[in-house]
C-alpha positions as CSV (number, residue, x, y, z in Angstrom):
1,L,51.1,-47.5,18.6
2,G,51.8,-50.6,17.1
3,G,47.9,-50.6,15.5
4,L,48.8,-47.0,14.3
5,I,51.9,-48.2,12.4
6,V,49.9,-51.2,11.0
7,Q,47.3,-48.6,9.7
8,R,49.5,-46.5,7.9
9,T,51.7,-49.1,6.4
10,E,49.5,-51.9,5.6
11,N,46.1,-50.2,5.3
12,Q,44.4,-52.1,7.9
13,A,41.4,-50.7,10.0
14,L,42.5,-49.4,13.4
15,L,39.7,-50.0,16.0
16,I,40.2,-49.2,19.4
17,W,38.3,-51.0,22.3
18,D,38.1,-48.5,25.2
19,H,37.8,-50.1,28.8
20,G,39.2,-47.6,31.3
21,V,40.6,-44.6,29.1
22,L,44.2,-45.2,29.5
23,M,45.2,-41.6,29.9
24,R,42.5,-41.1,32.8
25,E,43.7,-44.0,34.7
26,K,47.5,-42.9,34.4
27,V,46.4,-39.4,35.6
28,I,45.0,-41.4,38.7
29,Y,47.9,-43.8,39.2
30,W,50.9,-40.9,39.0
31,D,48.9,-37.8,40.6
32,C,47.1,-39.9,43.3
33,L,48.5,-43.2,43.9
34,Q,52.1,-42.6,43.3
35,A,52.4,-39.1,44.0
36,R,55.5,-39.5,46.0
37,T,57.6,-42.0,44.1
38,L,58.7,-39.7,41.3
39,P,59.3,-36.1,41.1
40,L,56.6,-33.7,39.6
41,F,58.3,-32.8,36.4
42,V,58.7,-36.7,35.4
43,R,55.1,-37.2,36.3
44,E,53.7,-34.4,34.4
45,N,55.6,-35.5,31.6
46,L,54.3,-38.8,31.7
47,I,51.2,-37.9,31.7
48,R,51.6,-35.7,28.6
49,L,53.1,-38.4,26.8
50,H,49.8,-40.6,27.4
51,R,47.7,-37.7,26.3
52,V,49.5,-37.2,23.0
53,T,49.5,-40.9,22.3
54,G,45.8,-41.2,23.1
55,Q,44.9,-38.1,20.9
56,C,46.9,-39.3,17.7
57,L,45.2,-42.9,18.1
58,Y,41.7,-41.4,18.6
59,Y,42.1,-38.9,15.9
60,A,43.4,-41.6,13.5
61,S,41.0,-44.5,14.3
62,D,38.4,-46.1,12.1
63,A,35.9,-46.6,15.1
64,V,36.3,-46.2,18.8
65,L,34.1,-48.9,20.9
66,P,34.2,-47.9,24.6
67,C,32.8,-50.3,27.1
68,N,30.2,-48.0,28.6
69,A,27.9,-45.3,26.9
70,S,27.8,-42.9,29.5
71,F,31.5,-42.2,30.8
72,N,34.1,-43.2,28.4
73,T,32.4,-41.3,25.4
74,K,33.1,-37.8,27.1
75,W,36.5,-38.6,27.7
76,E,37.4,-39.9,24.1
77,A,35.4,-36.7,22.6
78,W,37.7,-34.7,24.8
79,L,40.9,-36.4,23.5
80,G,39.9,-35.8,20.1
81,A,37.7,-38.9,18.8
82,P,35.3,-37.8,16.2
83,S,31.6,-38.5,17.7
84,C,30.8,-40.1,14.4
85,R,33.1,-43.0,14.9
86,I,32.4,-43.4,18.8
87,S,30.1,-46.5,19.1
88,P,29.8,-48.0,22.6
89,L,29.9,-51.7,22.7
90,L,28.7,-53.0,26.1
91,N,30.6,-55.7,28.2
92,A,28.8,-59.1,28.3
93,V,29.0,-62.4,30.2
94,D,28.6,-66.0,29.4
95,I,25.3,-66.4,31.0
96,D,25.8,-70.3,31.1
97,Q,28.5,-70.2,33.6
98,Y,26.6,-68.6,36.3
99,P,23.6,-70.8,37.1
100,M,21.2,-69.0,39.8
101,N,22.4,-69.5,43.4
102,T,20.2,-71.8,45.4
103,N,22.0,-72.3,48.2
104,P,20.7,-70.6,51.5
105,A,21.8,-67.3,52.7
106,P,24.7,-67.1,55.3
107,P,23.4,-66.7,58.9
108,R,25.3,-63.5,59.1
109,P,25.1,-60.4,57.3
110,T,27.9,-61.0,54.8
111,T,29.2,-58.8,52.0
112,V,31.5,-60.1,49.2
113,M,34.0,-58.4,47.0
114,L,35.6,-59.8,43.8
115,S,38.6,-57.4,43.4
116,H,42.4,-57.9,43.4
117,V,43.8,-55.9,46.4
118,Y,45.5,-52.9,44.9
119,P,45.2,-49.1,45.1
120,L,42.7,-48.6,42.2
121,K,40.3,-50.9,43.8
122,D,40.5,-49.1,47.1
123,I,39.7,-52.0,49.7
124,L,40.7,-49.5,52.3
125,T,37.9,-47.5,52.2
126,A,35.8,-50.9,52.2
127,I,37.6,-52.1,55.5
128,K,36.7,-48.5,56.9
129,A,33.2,-49.0,56.1
130,A,33.1,-52.4,57.7
131,S,34.6,-50.7,60.9
132,V,31.6,-48.1,60.5
133,I,28.9,-50.9,60.3
134,V,30.5,-52.9,63.4
135,K,31.0,-49.9,65.7
136,T,28.5,-47.0,64.5
137,Y,25.4,-49.2,63.4
138,H,26.5,-51.9,66.1
139,V,26.2,-54.7,63.8
140,E,28.5,-56.9,65.5
141,D,28.1,-60.1,63.4
142,Y,28.9,-58.1,60.0
143,H,31.4,-60.1,57.7
144,L,33.2,-58.6,54.7
145,L,35.1,-61.2,52.6
146,V,37.2,-59.9,49.7
147,Y,38.2,-62.4,47.0
148,G,41.1,-61.5,44.8
149,S,44.8,-61.5,44.3
150,L,46.9,-60.7,47.0
151,T,50.4,-60.8,45.2
152,F,49.3,-57.8,42.8
153,D,50.5,-55.4,45.1
154,E,52.1,-56.9,48.4
155,G,52.7,-53.8,50.1
156,Y,49.0,-52.5,49.7
157,V,48.0,-56.0,51.2
158,K,50.1,-54.8,54.3
159,K,48.3,-51.8,54.5
160,C,44.8,-53.3,54.4
161,R,45.9,-55.9,56.9
162,A,47.4,-53.5,59.2
163,L,44.0,-51.2,59.0
164,V,42.3,-54.1,60.0
165,E,44.0,-54.9,63.0
166,E,44.2,-50.9,63.9
167,L,40.2,-50.9,63.8
168,G,40.0,-54.2,65.6
169,I,37.8,-56.1,63.2
170,Q,39.8,-59.0,62.5
171,A,36.6,-61.1,63.1
172,N,34.7,-59.1,60.5
173,V,37.2,-58.7,57.4
174,E,38.8,-61.4,55.5
175,L,41.2,-60.9,52.7
176,R,40.8,-64.8,51.4
177,G,42.8,-64.6,48.1
178,L,41.4,-65.6,44.7
179,G,38.2,-67.9,44.7
180,K,35.8,-69.0,41.9
181,P,33.3,-66.4,41.1
182,T,29.9,-68.6,41.5
183,D,31.4,-70.3,44.6
184,V,32.4,-66.8,46.3
185,L,29.2,-65.0,45.4
186,A,27.0,-67.6,47.0
187,R,28.5,-66.8,50.2
188,G,27.0,-63.2,50.3
189,W,24.2,-61.2,51.1
190,C,25.2,-58.4,48.9
191,Y,28.0,-57.4,46.7
192,L,30.3,-54.3,47.0
193,Q,32.7,-52.6,44.5
194,S,34.9,-50.0,46.1
195,S,36.8,-48.9,43.0
196,I,38.0,-45.6,42.1
197,S,38.1,-46.0,38.4
198,E,36.2,-48.6,36.3
199,G,35.3,-49.2,32.8
200,L,32.2,-51.5,32.9
201,P,32.9,-54.1,35.6
202,I,32.1,-57.7,34.7
203,S,32.1,-58.6,38.4
204,I,29.0,-56.7,38.9
205,L,27.1,-58.6,36.3
206,E,28.6,-61.8,37.7
207,A,27.1,-60.7,41.1
208,A,23.7,-60.0,39.6
209,L,23.8,-63.5,37.8
210,C,23.9,-64.9,41.2
211,G,21.1,-63.0,42.5
212,L,22.9,-60.3,44.4
213,C,22.0,-56.8,44.8
214,V,25.0,-54.3,44.5
215,V,26.7,-51.5,46.1
216,C,29.1,-50.0,44.0
217,T,31.1,-46.6,43.8
218,N,29.7,-44.4,40.7
219,V,32.7,-44.4,38.5
220,G,32.9,-45.5,35.1
221,G,29.7,-47.0,33.6
222,C,28.6,-48.7,37.1
223,S,25.4,-46.5,36.8
224,E,24.5,-48.0,33.5
225,L,24.6,-51.6,35.3
226,L,22.5,-50.7,38.3
227,A,19.9,-49.0,36.4
228,A,16.4,-50.7,36.8
229,P,14.1,-50.9,33.9
230,S,10.4,-49.8,35.4
231,S,8.6,-52.9,36.6
232,G,5.4,-51.1,36.9
233,E,5.1,-51.8,40.4
234,K,4.1,-49.0,42.9
235,D,7.0,-47.8,45.1
236,A,9.7,-50.2,43.0
237,P,13.4,-49.3,43.6
238,A,14.8,-47.4,40.8
239,S,18.0,-49.3,40.6
240,F,19.4,-52.5,41.7
241,G,21.5,-51.4,44.6
242,R,23.1,-47.9,45.4
243,L,25.7,-45.9,43.8
244,V,28.0,-44.1,46.2
245,A,30.9,-41.7,46.0
246,A,34.4,-43.0,45.8
247,C,36.3,-43.0,49.1
248,D,33.1,-42.4,51.1
249,A,33.2,-45.1,53.8
250,N,30.3,-43.7,55.7
251,M,27.9,-44.0,52.8
252,M,29.3,-47.1,51.7
253,A,28.4,-48.6,55.2
254,Y,25.0,-47.4,55.0
255,A,24.4,-48.8,51.5
256,Q,25.4,-51.7,52.3
257,L,23.1,-52.1,55.3
258,E,20.3,-50.2,53.3
259,V,20.6,-53.2,50.7
260,M,21.0,-56.3,53.0
261,G,17.9,-54.8,55.1
262,M,15.7,-53.6,52.2
263,L,15.5,-50.2,54.0
264,P,12.9,-47.9,52.7
265,S,15.3,-45.3,51.6
266,L,15.9,-47.6,48.5
267,K,13.1,-45.9,47.0
268,V,14.9,-42.6,46.8
269,A,17.0,-42.5,43.7
270,K,20.2,-40.4,44.9
271,I,21.3,-40.1,48.8
272,R,24.5,-38.1,49.4
273,N,24.5,-38.5,53.1
274,P,23.6,-41.4,55.2
275,P,20.1,-40.7,57.0
276,K,19.4,-41.7,60.5
277,V,18.9,-45.2,61.4
278,D,16.7,-47.0,64.2
279,E,19.2,-49.5,65.1
280,A,16.6,-51.7,66.6
281,D,14.5,-51.7,63.5
282,L,17.9,-52.4,61.3
283,K,18.8,-55.3,63.5
284,A,15.1,-56.7,63.1
285,R,15.3,-56.2,59.6
286,L,18.2,-58.0,58.8
287,K,16.9,-61.1,60.8
288,S,13.3,-60.9,59.0
289,P,12.6,-63.9,56.9
290,E,10.4,-61.2,54.9
291,V,13.5,-59.0,54.2
292,L,15.1,-62.4,53.1
293,E,12.5,-62.8,50.3
294,Q,12.1,-59.4,49.5
295,R,15.8,-59.3,48.8
296,K,15.9,-62.5,46.9
297,A,13.2,-61.4,44.8
298,W,14.9,-58.3,43.8
299,G,18.3,-60.3,43.2
300,M,16.0,-62.4,40.7
301,R,14.9,-59.4,39.0
302,Y,18.5,-58.0,38.5
303,R,19.6,-61.6,37.1
304,Q,16.6,-61.6,34.8
305,H,17.5,-57.9,33.7
306,V,21.2,-58.9,32.9
307,L,20.0,-62.2,31.1
308,E,18.2,-60.2,28.7
309,T,20.5,-57.2,28.4
310,F,24.4,-58.6,28.5
311,Q,24.3,-61.7,26.6
312,L,27.5,-62.8,25.3
313,A,26.2,-64.0,22.0
314,R,25.0,-60.5,21.0
315,H,28.1,-58.9,22.4
316,N,29.9,-61.3,20.0
317,Q,27.8,-60.2,17.0
318,Q,28.3,-56.5,17.9
319,Q,32.1,-57.3,18.0
320,R,31.9,-58.9,14.4
321,Q,29.8,-56.0,13.1
322,A,32.3,-53.5,14.4
323,L,35.3,-55.1,12.6
324,Y,33.3,-55.2,9.6
325,V,32.1,-51.8,9.6
326,G,35.7,-50.6,10.6
327,S,37.2,-52.4,7.6
328,L,34.5,-51.0,5.0
329,K,35.4,-47.3,6.3
330,R,39.1,-47.9,5.9
331,K,38.4,-49.3,2.2
332,A,36.2,-46.5,1.5
333,L,39.0,-43.7,2.7
334,L,41.5,-45.5,0.2
335,L,39.0,-45.0,-2.5
336,D,38.6,-41.1,-1.7
337,A,35.0,-41.5,-0.5
338,P,33.4,-38.0,0.5
339,A,34.2,-37.0,3.8
340,E,30.3,-37.4,5.1
341,A,30.9,-41.3,4.6
342,F,33.3,-41.4,7.6
């Protein structure tokens, strides 16, 4: 709202850079995660307040810059942003900060997460998926390492630790607190993102630059990050990992084993339910040096894709262009240019 006031009083351009669509995330927060903390009447009116605020900002904006092209744009248009002002500007990373991981893979099947431990990241489902891997697929040496703040929501952290104890998987799941991404990602076979809401998560790009394939929930713009360009090779997988539905522990468990074992089902673009697995074959593939090399090769392709597509220098240039174009639009409006110019 401060930006809207400055636009109206100082004739400055109003540009909205949109990560998660605030109104949508507030709906998730109040109606899903905090449903019992406030009366329904209060929650509904808080949501309405965010909706009206978003509608005012989107309608008045000179440009809207969502961080993904496939998801946020639909919400922005629904909330009143003129389609001619929506220009996706994808996230990027400083690739020089993420050298290729050359350390040997850890001896046991290990999944790494870079997520602050709070409800929106749905660590509870990741823990349930770990239990499925250990108890249903009988991969007893599976290891889940969760790196992220343990003070962001201490009540939720207690729930996570209680669930680990209840499921009896203390030897398989660790909440390790904060860690340096390049050091943390070197400890995994694959990367897991279990969020119920995202924009375009940088952590997936970080995992790719460290040569890891990814399992993540199909929320926000995650599908844009996992889509693999055609390599021309016969039977090449269509993505650099597996998208799964949010809150689906069974599919999340299978997808991790699928990626770590490079199972043939990776060639199938979409899987709704876990197919049957030959446990003996699965365990053999997890220990196979050939599968390890296949996983490394696919991780290298993912890294190269991110190097070519998500460079920070290009992102910065696009940001500068957006600021320049927004300023021009504001000046044109002040000069009473025809509506087609906007």
